[in-house]
KELO-628827 format. One line per field, with one value per atom (N, C-alpha, C, CB): atom name; z, y, x. Coordinates in steps of 0.02 Angstrom, whole numbers. Glycine has a CB too. Layout:
BEGIN
atom <- CA,...
c3 <- Z,...
c2 <- Y,...
c1 <- X,...
END
This chain:
BEGIN
atom <- N,CA,C,CB,N,CA,C,CB,N,CA,C,CB,N,CA,C,CB,N,CA,C,CB,N,CA,C,CB,N,CA,C,CB,N,CA,C,CB,N,CA,C,CB,N,CA,C,CB,N,CA,C,CB,N,CA,C,CB,N,CA,C,CB,N,CA,C,CB,N,CA,C,CB,N,CA,C,CB,N,CA,C,CB,N,CA,C,CB,N,CA,C,CB,N,CA,C,CB,N,CA,C,CB,N,CA,C,CB,N,CA,C,CB,N,CA,C,CB,N,CA,C,CB,N,CA,C,CB,N,CA,C,CB,N,CA,C,CB,N,CA,C,CB,N,CA,C,CB,N,CA,C,CB,N,CA,C,CB,N,CA,C,CB,N,CA,C,CB,N,CA,C,CB,N,CA,C,CB,N,CA,C,CB,N,CA,C,CB,N,CA,C,CB,N,CA,C,CB,N,CA,C,CB,N,CA,C,CB,N,CA,C,CB,N,CA,C,CB,N,CA,C,CB,N,CA,C,CB,N,CA,C,CB,N,CA,C,CB,N,CA,C,CB,N,CA,C,CB,N,CA,C,CB,N,CA,C,CB,N,CA,C,CB,N,CA,C,CB,N,CA,C,CB,N,CA,C,CB,N,CA,C,CB,N,CA,C,CB,N,CA,C,CB,N,CA,C,CB,N,CA,C,CB,N,CA,C,CB,N,CA,C,CB,N,CA,C,CB,N,CA,C,CB,N,CA,C,CB,N,CA,C,CB,N,CA,C,CB,N,CA,C,CB,N,CA,C,CB,N,CA,C,CB,N,CA,C,CB,N,CA,C,CB,N,CA,C,CB,N,CA,C,CB,N,CA,C,CB,N,CA,C,CB,N,CA,C,CB,N,CA,C,CB,N,CA,C,CB,N,CA,C,CB,N,CA,C,CB,N,CA,C,CB,N,CA,C,CB,N,CA,C,CB,N,CA,C,CB,N,CA,C,CB,N,CA,C,CB,N,CA,C,CB,N,CA,C,CB,N,CA,C,CB,N,CA,C,CB,N,CA,C,CB,N,CA,C,CB,N,CA,C,CB,N,CA,C,CB,N,CA,C,CB,N,CA,C,CB,N,CA,C,CB,N,CA,C,CB,N,CA,C,CB,N,CA,C,CB,N,CA,C,CB,N,CA,C,CB,N,CA,C,CB,N,CA,C,CB,N,CA,C,CB,N,CA,C,CB,N,CA,C,CB,N,CA,C,CB,N,CA,C,CB,N,CA,C,CB,N,CA,C,CB,N,CA,C,CB,N,CA,C,CB,N,CA,C,CB,N,CA,C,CB,N,CA,C,CB,N,CA,C,CB,N,CA,C,CB,N,CA,C,CB,N,CA,C,CB,N,CA,C,CB,N,CA,C,CB,N,CA,C,CB,N,CA,C,CB,N,CA,C,CB,N,CA,C,CB,N,CA,C,CB,N,CA,C,CB,N,CA,C,CB,N,CA,C,CB,N,CA,C,CB,N,CA,C,CB,N,CA,C,CB,N,CA,C,CB,N,CA,C,CB,N,CA,C,CB,N,CA,C,CB,N,CA,C,CB,N,CA,C,CB,N,CA,C,CB,N,CA,C,CB,N,CA,C,CB,N,CA,C,CB,N,CA,C,CB,N,CA,C,CB,N,CA,C,CB,N,CA,C,CB,N,CA,C,CB,N,CA,C,CB,N,CA,C,CB,N,CA,C,CB,N,CA,C,CB,N,CA,C,CB,N,CA,C,CB,N,CA,C,CB,N,CA,C,CB,N,CA,C,CB,N,CA,C,CB,N,CA,C,CB,N,CA,C,CB,N,CA,C,CB,N,CA,C,CB,N,CA,C,CB,N,CA,C,CB,N,CA,C,CB,N,CA,C,CB,N,CA,C,CB,N,CA,C,CB,N,CA,C,CB,N,CA,C,CB,N,CA,C,CB,N,CA,C,CB,N,CA,C,CB,N,CA,C,CB,N,CA,C,CB,N,CA,C,CB,N,CA,C,CB,N,CA,C,CB,N,CA,C,CB,N,CA,C,CB,N,CA,C,CB,N,CA,C,CB,N,CA,C,CB,N,CA,C,CB,N,CA,C,CB,N,CA,C,CB,N,CA,C,CB,N,CA,C,CB,N,CA,C,CB,N,CA,C,CB,N,CA,C,CB,N,CA,C,CB,N,CA,C,CB,N,CA,C,CB,N,CA,C,CB,N,CA,C,CB,N,CA,C,CB,N,CA,C,CB,N,CA,C,CB,N,CA,C,CB,N,CA,C,CB,N,CA,C,CB,N,CA,C,CB,N,CA,C,CB,N,CA,C,CB,N,CA,C,CB,N,CA,C,CB,N,CA,C,CB,N,CA,C,CB,N,CA,C,CB,N,CA,C,CB,N,CA,C,CB,N,CA,C,CB,N,CA,C,CB,N,CA,C,CB,N,CA,C,CB,N,CA,C,CB,N,CA,C,CB,N,CA,C,CB,N,CA,C,CB,N,CA,C,CB,N,CA,C,CB,N,CA,C,CB,N,CA,C,CB,N,CA,C,CB,N,CA,C,CB,N,CA,C,CB,N,CA,C,CB,N,CA,C,CB,N,CA,C,CB
c3 <- -1,1,-1,66,-54,-54,-52,-107,-72,-79,-16,-109,41,106,153,141,127,172,182,147,244,262,256,223,276,281,333,298,317,366,410,328,477,522,556,570,546,577,535,651,558,522,541,533,599,617,573,692,566,521,533,529,599,615,624,673,607,616,553,635,547,487,510,434,464,476,415,490,426,370,381,366,330,341,294,329,326,286,288,310,233,231,225,174,262,257,189,313,171,100,99,77,154,155,176,203,154,170,239,118,274,342,391,343,383,429,491,396,549,606,594,672,629,621,690,593,687,745,736,758,776,778,818,809,791,823,840,778,903,924,946,987,910,925,994,869,1016,1076,1065,1117,1115,1110,1168,1043,1223,1278,1263,1311,1213,1191,1159,1244,1146,1123,1067,1186,1041,986,945,1012,890,845,802,882,754,710,683,653,657,635,579,611,539,479,502,434,561,587,605,652,617,646,596,705,533,483,488,412,512,512,557,535,606,652,618,705,556,521,495,461,487,458,501,449,567,606,602,671,617,610,544,629,490,423,408,369,434,427,462,454,515,553,522,626,465,432,463,433,498,533,500,606,481,451,506,419,487,536,514,538,563,555,601,568,577,618,623,593,682,685,713,732,682,707,751,653,796,836,852,899,868,886,948,895,942,998,1043,972,1109,1155,1136,1225,1145,1183,1145,1213,1080,1038,1062,963,1092,1120,1193,1080,1231,1297,1300,1341,1356,1366,1344,1442,1369,1354,1282,1382,1245,1174,1136,1150,1162,1127,1136,1155,1195,1206,1160,1279,1157,1118,1044,1133,1013,946,936,928,978,966,970,1017,1012,1013,949,1072,920,861,805,848,800,749,749,759,811,815,790,885,808,785,708,823,681,609,575,593,597,570,576,612,635,646,593,715,577,531,460,532,445,376,364,356,416,405,349,470,345,293,223,294,208,145,136,134,193,189,188,245,196,195,258,160,314,379,413,418,473,513,566,543,570,621,691,601,692,757,788,747,745,772,763,737,798,797,864,784,864,920,920,921,983,990,1021,1033,1001,1029,1027,992,1066,1065,1110,1088,1099,1133,1171,1085,1236,1277,1289,1243,1267,1271,1234,1235,1180,1148,1185,1087,1232,1280,1329,1319,1348,1391,1354,1413,1290,1252,1238,1186,1228,1222,1279,1217,1342,1403,1410,1465,1388,1390,1348,1369,1295,1245,1261,1168,1307,1314,1334,1366,1367,1385,1333,1444,1278,1217,1191,1159,1176,1155,1084,1154,1046,974,983,921,1039,1045,1074,1091,1033,1051,1101,987,1101,1144,1129,1134,1165,1156,1178,1192,1153,1175,1192,1114,1254,1277,1292,1337,1259,1261,1299,1189,1353,1393,1406,1362,1428,1438,1503,1429,1508,1570,1595,1553,1652,1674,1732,1689,1761,1814,1795,1892,1780,1756,1806,1717,1872,1924,1917,1990,1909,1900,1841,1897,1785,1726,1744,1669,1780,1797,1839,1837,1877,1919,1889,1979,1824,1789,1737,1755,1706,1655,1595,1634,1588,1529,1533,1522,1593,1600,1573,1675,1554,1525,1468,1502,1422,1368,1378,1311,1421,1433,1474,1471,1521,1566,1603,1531,1621,1664,1732,1676,1752,1821,1859,1825,1928,1961,1936,2027,1919,1897,1831,1887,1788,1717,1719,1667,1761,1770,1797,1819,1848,1873,1825,1939,1791,1741,1683,1711,1669,1613,1634,1568,1695,1719,1719,1790,1673,1668,1731,1615,1775,1835,1881,1867,1876,1920,1887,1950,1826,1785,1748,1730,1785,1750,1726,1796,1668,1640,1675,1563,1675,1702,1662,1702,1599,1554,1497,1527,1470,1418,1389,1443,1325,1296,1331,1218,1306,1338,1322,1319,1375,1368,1383,1416,1336,1351,1364,1289,1423,1445,1434,1524,1388,1375,1397,1298,1425,1447,1439,1523,1424,1418,1487,1382,1487,1545,1569,1536,1522,1533,1532,1483,1543,1542,1601,1538,1599,1656,1715,1637,1777,1835,1843,1900,1831,1839,1791,1834,1729,1675,1689,1601,1718,1736,1793,1758,1842,1897,1871,1952,1822,1799,1769,1751,1726,1693,1744,1638,1794,1845,1889,1892,1907,1946,1910,1968,1843,1806,1793,1742,1780,1769,1832,1748,1887,1951,1962,2011,1946,1958,1908,1952,1844,1789,1808,1720,1835,1855,1918,1868,1962,2021,2006,2071,1952,1933,1892,1891,1885,1853,1777,1888,1753,1680,1648,1664,1586,1554,1533,1497,1552,1527,1554,1550,1533,1555,1551,1514,1594,1587,1556,1656,1502,1470,1478,1398,1509,1518,1465,1589,1418,1362,1381,1296,1388,1409,1364,1416,1396,1358,1315,1314,1322,1285,1333,1255,1304,1343,1307,1347,1327,1305,1228,1336,1194,1121,1086,1093,1108,1068,1082,1078,1132,1148,1086,1218,1051,994,936,972,932,880,889,882,948,960,926,1036,914,879,802,901,780,706,678,692,721,694,687,744,629,618,666,548,684,729,799,695,845,911,959,912,1024,1077,1070,1150,1053,1051,987,1052,932,872,887,813,922,941,984,976,1031,1077,1040,1130,992,947,913,896,886,848,894,817,959,1005,1020,1070,1028,1046,995,1054,932,879,859,813,884,872,801,886
c2 <- -60,-1,63,-2,76,127,200,118,207,274,314,270,284,320,306,297,298,293,355,247,366,425,488,431,487,546,593,528,653,700,735,755,729,762,816,715,824,877,885,858,931,948,905,1020,871,830,766,810,742,684,624,659,606,550,567,519,622,638,623,714,554,528,470,505,453,404,356,439,290,245,223,182,230,213,156,275,100,43,34,-21,48,56,-13,103,-20,-77,-77,-77,-134,-137,-99,-211,-86,-52,19,-87,66,134,141,174,193,210,158,217,127,77,111,31,74,102,99,63,141,145,131,218,91,77,108,5,156,186,143,258,128,86,127,24,124,167,114,224,116,69,78,69,26,29,36,-29,22,34,78,65,80,124,196,100,219,287,307,329,258,283,234,287,188,150,125,92,93,67,117,31,94,140,110,161,150,133,79,197,86,35,-34,52,-43,-114,-146,-114,-110,-133,-137,-88,-129,-135,-204,-126,-253,-320,-326,-370,-280,-282,-269,-233,-240,-221,-284,-172,-341,-398,-420,-457,-422,-441,-397,-447,-331,-283,-278,-216,-281,-274,-337,-269,-396,-454,-447,-513,-403,-386,-325,-371,-298,-241,-177,-249,-172,-113,-86,-128,-23,11,20,79,24,31,93,-39,132,185,177,250,166,164,229,117,254,326,323,375,372,379,438,385,444,500,507,496,567,580,544,653,509,467,509,404,485,512,489,491,532,593,657,601,647,704,740,682,700,727,707,704,751,733,699,794,673,637,683,616,742,786,793,851,802,812,752,829,690,629,620,568,632,629,677,645,738,790,775,853,743,720,665,696,619,566,594,510,642,675,712,721,749,785,737,822,678,628,602,573,588,567,619,550,681,732,747,794,736,740,687,724,629,571,589,502,608,621,666,653,719,773,740,840,692,669,602,666,569,503,498,478,553,546,537,608,577,573,508,637,478,416,355,411,367,307,285,247,318,296,338,294,316,345,381,293,447,487,476,566,449,435,372,427,332,268,265,208,307,307,278,378,227,194,194,123,193,196,131,258,112,53,60,-8,20,23,-33,93,-45,-98,-71,-149,-93,-73,5,-95,43,117,139,150,108,128,115,97,65,56,112,-6,138,199,259,216,266,323,316,330,255,241,266,165,247,267,342,235,378,448,482,469,448,480,457,458,416,388,441,332,495,546,597,582,590,636,623,624,678,674,639,747,634,605,529,639,506,435,395,428,344,309,247,287,226,171,151,110,102,83,13,131,-8,-73,-54,-133,-62,-52,-117,-8,-132,-199,-194,-226,-231,-231,-164,-272,-117,-50,-31,-8,27,56,115,82,111,163,200,134,183,225,227,194,286,295,298,354,299,301,247,294,184,136,144,72,172,188,238,214,294,349,322,403,269,242,188,217,178,126,156,80,112,129,161,64,148,175,249,145,276,348,387,366,352,385,428,335,403,441,482,398,456,490,554,442,552,609,631,665,583,603,628,541,682,704,681,782,691,672,700,689,763,802,774,880,764,745,671,754,630,559,558,520,598,598,630,635,679,712,667,774,618,573,500,574,493,427,420,415,380,377,354,333,318,291,344,254,407,462,517,490,500,553,518,592,480,443,495,388,486,535,531,523,586,589,543,664,545,498,476,532,412,387,329,369,312,253,188,252,129,70,57,13,30,17,-59,64,-91,-160,-157,-212,-185,-187,-265,-160,-271,-340,-349,-358,-410,-428,-505,-405,-522,-592,-625,-602,-691,-727,-742,-786,-741,-750,-686,-796,-632,-567,-558,-510,-511,-493,-472,-438,-491,-478,-405,-504,-359,-289,-264,-251,-287,-266,-299,-287,-362,-387,-342,-461,-324,-285,-215,-275,-184,-121,-126,-93,-178,-183,-199,-238,-237,-260,-196,-324,-160,-101,-50,-73,-38,11,-8,23,-77,-101,-91,-172,-103,-95,-22,-121,24,96,120,141,96,113,93,76,35,7,42,-70,58,93,163,97,187,256,250,298,185,172,189,212,180,182,113,211,109,45,14,52,-51,-77,-152,-30,-187,-250,-266,-299,-314,-338,-407,-339,-414,-477,-507,-471,-565,-601,-655,-631,-652,-695,-753,-657,-815,-869,-882,-929,-896,-921,-866,-977,-804,-746,-709,-695,-688,-643,-573,-673,-533,-462,-454,-423,-501,-493,-532,-511,-596,-632,-613,-703,-571,-547,-505,-503,-471,-428,-468,-387,-529,-574,-584,-641,-576,-584,-529,-584,-472,-422,-435,-351,-460,-467,-530,-478,-580,-641,-622,-707,-638,-627,-666,-646,-724,-765,-773,-834,-729,-732,-699,-699,-712,-677,-603,-697,-573,-500,-475,-478,-509,-490,-489,-537,-542,-546,-490,-609,-473,-418,-351,-414,-341,-283,-279,-288,-332,-335,-316,-407,-333,-315,-241,-358,-218,-148,-102,-136,-119,-67,-77,-74,-129,-140,-163,-75
c1 <- 43,0,47,-46,79,125,101,163,36,7,-1,-57,4,-6,54,-75,111,170,203,219,231,266,227,323,164,124,154,52,172,204,149,247,158,115,153,84,216,260,322,281,365,424,487,438,484,541,547,535,607,620,573,693,561,524,452,550,427,355,318,344,309,281,235,338,185,135,131,67,129,110,38,158,-6,-76,-90,-126,-118,-138,-213,-103,-249,-320,-353,-341,-409,-454,-488,-506,-512,-547,-611,-564,-644,-710,-700,-760,-742,-742,-774,-779,-758,-784,-765,-859,-706,-683,-656,-630,-658,-625,-546,-646,-509,-436,-402,-416,-351,-308,-244,-299,-227,-159,-111,-162,-55,-9,57,5,79,138,190,118,253,300,337,345,367,407,480,396,522,593,617,610,582,596,609,652,566,569,630,556,678,746,773,800,732,755,694,798,707,657,623,608,584,549,486,594,442,377,384,338,433,440,448,501,478,489,422,536,370,310,249,294,264,211,174,241,208,180,118,234,113,55,-11,64,-7,-70,-106,-55,-75,-108,-168,-58,-162,-218,-276,-198,-267,-323,-354,-302,-313,-341,-389,-282,-375,-413,-482,-374,-481,-542,-581,-523,-555,-588,-569,-663,-510,-489,-427,-475,-428,-371,-319,-392,-252,-197,-152,-154,-135,-87,-27,-119,30,90,120,139,135,162,235,115,275,342,347,391,397,408,483,367,505,576,596,588,655,677,722,714,729,774,844,756,896,896,880,960,862,849,782,845,736,675,665,617,634,617,548,618,532,469,406,464,409,356,345,368,399,397,372,463,389,372,296,414,270,195,162,176,184,155,158,189,210,211,159,282,153,102,34,109,15,-48,-58,-55,-10,-14,-31,48,2,-7,-79,41,-105,-174,-225,-189,-213,-257,-253,-244,-191,-175,-222,-95,-215,-256,-331,-240,-353,-425,-453,-438,-415,-440,-441,-392,-400,-395,-428,-325,-460,-485,-538,-513,-579,-632,-602,-679,-547,-518,-471,-480,-451,-415,-461,-366,-526,-578,-596,-554,-579,-596,-649,-538,-670,-726,-692,-777,-693,-656,-690,-656,-746,-781,-753,-858,-719,-695,-620,-728,-584,-514,-486,-488,-448,-426,-348,-455,-320,-247,-224,-223,-162,-130,-56,-150,-21,50,81,74,142,180,237,205,246,302,300,369,347,348,281,418,261,201,142,196,143,87,79,97,136,136,104,209,126,102,28,141,7,-69,-107,-83,-80,-116,-116,-86,-63,-58,-111,7,-133,-176,-251,-153,-266,-333,-386,-331,-361,-411,-428,-388,-396,-409,-478,-356,-511,-581,-590,-611,-538,-542,-529,-484,-506,-489,-549,-426,-571,-629,-616,-663,-552,-533,-459,-582,-438,-368,-349,-325,-293,-260,-184,-266,-171,-102,-70,-99,-15,18,84,31,86,147,178,196,132,154,188,98,209,243,200,320,177,127,150,60,207,236,312,222,334,403,458,407,440,490,544,456,523,577,622,549,594,633,685,589,664,708,768,668,757,807,851,775,844,877,928,825,966,1013,973,1054,910,875,869,806,879,871,934,857,986,1045,1028,1095,979,962,897,956,852,786,799,736,843,857,798,884,756,695,718,645,690,694,631,704,626,568,502,577,505,443,417,459,463,447,424,511,456,433,362,480,348,279,228,278,248,202,181,235,228,217,202,277,181,161,83,189,55,-15,-48,-33,-19,-43,-71,10,-34,-52,-90,9,-112,-151,-208,-102,-252,-304,-355,-337,-383,-430,-499,-439,-533,-600,-652,-624,-642,-680,-638,-745,-654,-613,-649,-543,-632,-661,-633,-647,-655,-632,-561,-673,-525,-453,-439,-411,-409,-388,-310,-406,-294,-227,-203,-222,-161,-138,-64,-146,-53,15,24,28,83,99,102,165,79,83,153,48,204,273,312,299,278,313,355,265,402,444,403,491,422,376,362,406,405,393,345,455,346,296,228,322,227,163,132,168,177,150,124,206,162,137,70,181,57,-9,-63,-7,-47,-98,-115,-68,-64,-77,-116,-15,-100,-138,-209,-105,-222,-285,-328,-282,-301,-339,-358,-299,-306,-321,-373,-256,-367,-418,-491,-398,-498,-563,-590,-555,-541,-564,-591,-509,-570,-597,-660,-545,-685,-748,-745,-804,-684,-673,-679,-605,-705,-716,-653,-761,-640,-578,-571,-517,-520,-507,-428,-551,-409,-340,-343,-304,-302,-298,-227,-317,-222,-159,-156,-153,-105,-103,-56,-80,-81,-37,21,-74,78,134,169,109,149,180,228,124,287,331,331,408,379,377,379,436,413,413,361,478,350,300,229,307,218,149,126,147,167,150,122,211,141,115,39,151,14,-57,-98,-71,-68,-103,-94,-78,-39,-25,-65,57,-82,-114,-190,-102,-215,-286,-333,-302,-313,-353,-317,-365,-330,-300,-344,-233,-328,-372,-366,-351,-311,-304,-340,-226,-338,-373,-448,-356,-471,-543,-563,-558,-519,-533,-537,-479,-496,-495,-562,-438,-585,-651,-707,-665,-704,-757,-750,-753,-689,-676,-703,-602,-691,-711,-785,-665,-815,-888,-905,-927
END
């Protein structure tokens, strides 16, 4: 689908979107935000995740963003929000339904998904093996490039900034995931539900931090079926 690759939503080199259109018009759209601890990987590596949603009749948009240390956390979140609004304004001409724009992401992308859930244009989301409290990240070697200070870590921790209202959120994590990432998903799911927000925690048996993403890419999987329910 070369006609909608590298759509520019900003002036920075990585501020681009690849859009994979479903076969029917007015389809729902799933935005996918890649992981890499906000400092590695690229949208081009994750085009494979479109296969599962496309089989469900869902268009997919993979978005790029500037990586650390070139961008701070605040800027990365802002770029992803700009990308989502860029898509929302153009979904009619791309063949999508702007009322059914969903966000998703893996690892660092799961964190960015959670940061966007309170936005009015977002109808729902799927956060996969995400990070919802950045304090442990700030205290690890990963912070060498991120340069998070306590205030920025708190400001960008979704666990402490739950939205007043939001669409349904699926929090997915592998059953064989690292203990800290399991804990992060479980803690965030409990906080989300305690706020009376619609959502669920899905633990995918036998999946670890990398293989869990295959559950979105496979047309027949627990996560693909959950996506079909989410978009209605």
